[in-house]
Structures are given as structure tokens and as C-alpha cells.
C-alpha positions as CSV (number, residue, x, y, z in Angstrom):
1,X,34.4,37.7,-37.2
2,X,31.2,35.6,-36.1
3,X,29.1,36.6,-33.2
4,X,27.6,33.8,-31.1
5,X,24.5,34.2,-29.1
6,X,23.3,31.6,-26.6
7,X,19.5,31.6,-25.6
8,X,18.1,29.7,-22.7
9,X,14.6,28.4,-23.4
10,X,11.9,26.2,-21.9
11,X,13.3,23.6,-24.5
12,X,17.0,23.9,-24.0
13,X,19.7,26.0,-25.3
14,X,19.6,27.6,-28.7
15,X,22.9,28.7,-30.2
16,X,22.8,31.3,-32.9
17,X,25.5,32.8,-35.2
18,X,25.8,36.0,-37.1
19,X,28.5,37.1,-39.5
20,X,27.2,40.7,-39.6
21,X,25.3,41.2,-36.3
22,X,22.1,41.8,-38.3
23,X,20.9,38.5,-39.5
24,X,21.1,35.4,-37.3
25,X,21.0,31.7,-38.0
26,X,20.4,28.9,-35.5
27,X,23.4,26.5,-35.5
28,X,22.6,24.2,-32.6
29,X,20.0,23.2,-30.1
30,X,21.1,21.5,-27.0
31,X,19.6,20.1,-23.7
32,X,16.2,20.0,-25.4
33,X,14.6,18.0,-22.6
34,X,15.3,20.7,-20.1
35,X,14.0,24.2,-19.2
36,X,17.1,26.4,-19.2
37,X,16.4,29.7,-17.3
38,X,20.0,30.9,-17.3
39,X,23.3,30.5,-19.5
40,X,26.5,32.1,-18.7
41,X,29.5,32.4,-21.1
42,X,33.0,31.9,-19.9
43,X,34.9,35.3,-20.1
44,X,38.0,33.3,-21.0
45,X,36.7,31.5,-24.0
46,X,33.3,32.1,-25.9
47,X,33.2,28.5,-26.9
48,X,32.5,27.5,-23.4
49,X,29.0,28.1,-22.0
50,X,27.3,26.9,-18.8
51,X,23.5,26.2,-18.7
52,X,21.6,26.1,-15.5
53,X,18.6,23.7,-15.9
54,X,15.4,23.5,-13.9
55,X,15.8,20.0,-12.7
56,X,19.2,18.6,-13.7
57,X,21.8,21.1,-12.4
58,X,24.5,22.8,-14.4
59,X,25.8,21.6,-17.8
60,X,28.7,22.8,-19.8
61,X,29.5,22.9,-23.5
62,X,33.0,23.7,-24.8
63,X,32.1,23.6,-28.5
64,X,29.8,26.4,-28.9
65,X,26.7,24.4,-27.8
66,X,27.2,21.4,-30.1
67,X,27.7,18.9,-27.2
68,X,26.8,19.1,-23.5
69,X,28.3,17.4,-20.4
70,X,27.4,17.5,-16.7
71,X,30.7,18.4,-15.0
72,X,29.6,17.2,-11.5
73,X,27.9,13.9,-12.7
74,X,27.6,11.6,-9.7
75,X,28.4,14.2,-7.1
76,X,26.4,16.6,-5.0
77,X,25.3,19.7,-6.7
78,X,22.4,22.0,-7.5
79,X,19.2,20.7,-8.9
80,X,16.6,23.1,-10.0
81,X,18.8,26.1,-11.1
82,X,17.0,29.4,-11.6
83,X,20.2,31.6,-11.9
84,X,23.8,31.1,-12.8
85,X,26.6,33.6,-12.2
86,X,30.3,33.6,-13.1
87,X,32.4,35.5,-10.6
88,X,34.0,38.5,-12.5
89,X,37.1,38.1,-10.2
90,X,37.6,34.4,-10.7
91,X,36.1,32.8,-13.9
92,X,36.4,29.3,-12.5
93,X,34.0,30.2,-9.6
94,X,30.2,29.7,-10.4
95,X,27.2,30.6,-8.3
96,X,23.9,28.8,-8.9
97,X,20.7,30.2,-7.4
98,X,18.1,27.5,-6.9
99,X,14.5,26.6,-6.3
100,X,13.6,26.1,-3.5
101,X,15.8,28.8,-2.0
102,X,19.4,27.6,-2.1
103,X,22.8,28.9,-3.3
104,X,25.6,26.8,-4.4
105,X,29.2,27.7,-5.3
106,X,31.7,25.9,-7.4
107,X,35.4,26.8,-7.5
108,X,36.2,24.5,-10.5
109,X,33.7,25.3,-13.1
110,X,31.0,23.1,-11.8
111,X,32.9,19.9,-11.1
112,X,32.3,20.2,-7.4
113,X,29.7,22.2,-5.5
114,X,29.3,23.5,-2.0
115,X,25.9,24.5,-0.6
116,X,25.6,27.8,1.3
117,X,23.7,26.4,4.3
118,X,23.9,29.8,5.9
119,X,21.2,31.1,3.6
120,X,18.7,29.5,5.9
121,X,20.3,31.1,9.0
122,X,18.3,34.3,8.1
123,X,15.0,33.8,9.8
124,X,13.3,36.0,7.1
125,X,13.9,33.3,4.4
126,X,11.5,30.7,5.9
127,X,8.7,33.3,6.0
128,X,8.8,34.3,2.3
129,X,5.4,33.8,0.7
130,X,5.1,33.2,-2.9
131,X,2.1,34.2,-5.1
132,X,2.4,31.5,-7.6
133,X,1.5,28.1,-6.2
134,X,3.3,26.1,-8.9
135,X,6.6,27.7,-8.2
136,X,8.5,27.6,-5.0
137,X,10.4,30.6,-3.6
138,X,13.8,30.7,-5.3
139,X,16.9,32.7,-5.9
140,X,16.4,34.6,-9.1
141,X,19.9,36.1,-9.3
142,X,23.3,36.2,-7.6
143,X,25.5,39.2,-8.1
144,X,29.2,39.6,-7.1
145,X,30.4,43.0,-6.2
146,X,32.7,44.1,-9.1
147,X,35.2,45.9,-6.6
148,X,35.1,43.2,-3.8
149,X,34.9,39.5,-4.5
150,X,33.8,38.8,-0.9
151,X,30.5,40.7,-1.3
């Protein structure tokens, strides 16, 4: 059985395949115009992969990275995505951590998004300094508690 590896790069997503898990061949390159800091593979089907781009939100491929579509095209959603997490309790729920600091959630695999405005209710958020002037403060990762989907 083939193994598939998706790699987010500064020049899109690279899809690699191995028949023996020792040697790999690149089989596709997608979203070449975008920096892709994070990819997340659907636990329900390995052919479905989500890519968080740094500037054009979340994209999805359902054919092992051959073609890509933006599921929320024309609707509000995250922009500069720095992290992308699939909820282990509900594989249709995606979390996108963004730059500047924002968190979005989708209950339908990225077709519709809701912004967690409450992130900014924490007074600490507005005071976060960032040592790199070309990068804004951002959400580096979102983790869902494996025992409690509400945390």
C-alpha cells in the first residue's frame, strides 16, 4: 500500500508518495503561488487534505493534492492562516489560527467560517509584543483536548 506525505512549503503544497516508506517521489505540487504554513489530512479519507495559506485562507484537495478548491469562495473566512487543526471529535470541524491574532472555526470543512471575536476580550492579547517587525503576532497552533471537545 502506498504512503502519501503532504508538505506545506513557502511555494505551495508538495505531495509525495512512497511504495516502501524508504524512497519517496514527488507526485504533485499545488497552490504554488502561496506560502502554506500548515496542512491537515482528513482522518476520514487520506485523499482529502486542507491547506492553510498565508494570504488566501483555507483550500481543500480531494484527490491527493492534484487539484485545489477554496470551499468558502465568496464568503467570510480566515485570510493569513498560520495554523490549521481538525477537531479529533468531529472531523468536519476545522480551526484556523491566523495572523494577526484571530481564530476561526468551521463546522462544515471550511465552507462557512465563524470568527471567535472573544479572543480579543482577553486584555493580554492587545499587549503582546513581537520581536520580528515583518511578522504580526499570530496564533501558531490550536489544540483540542482529546477527552473534552469543549476545551
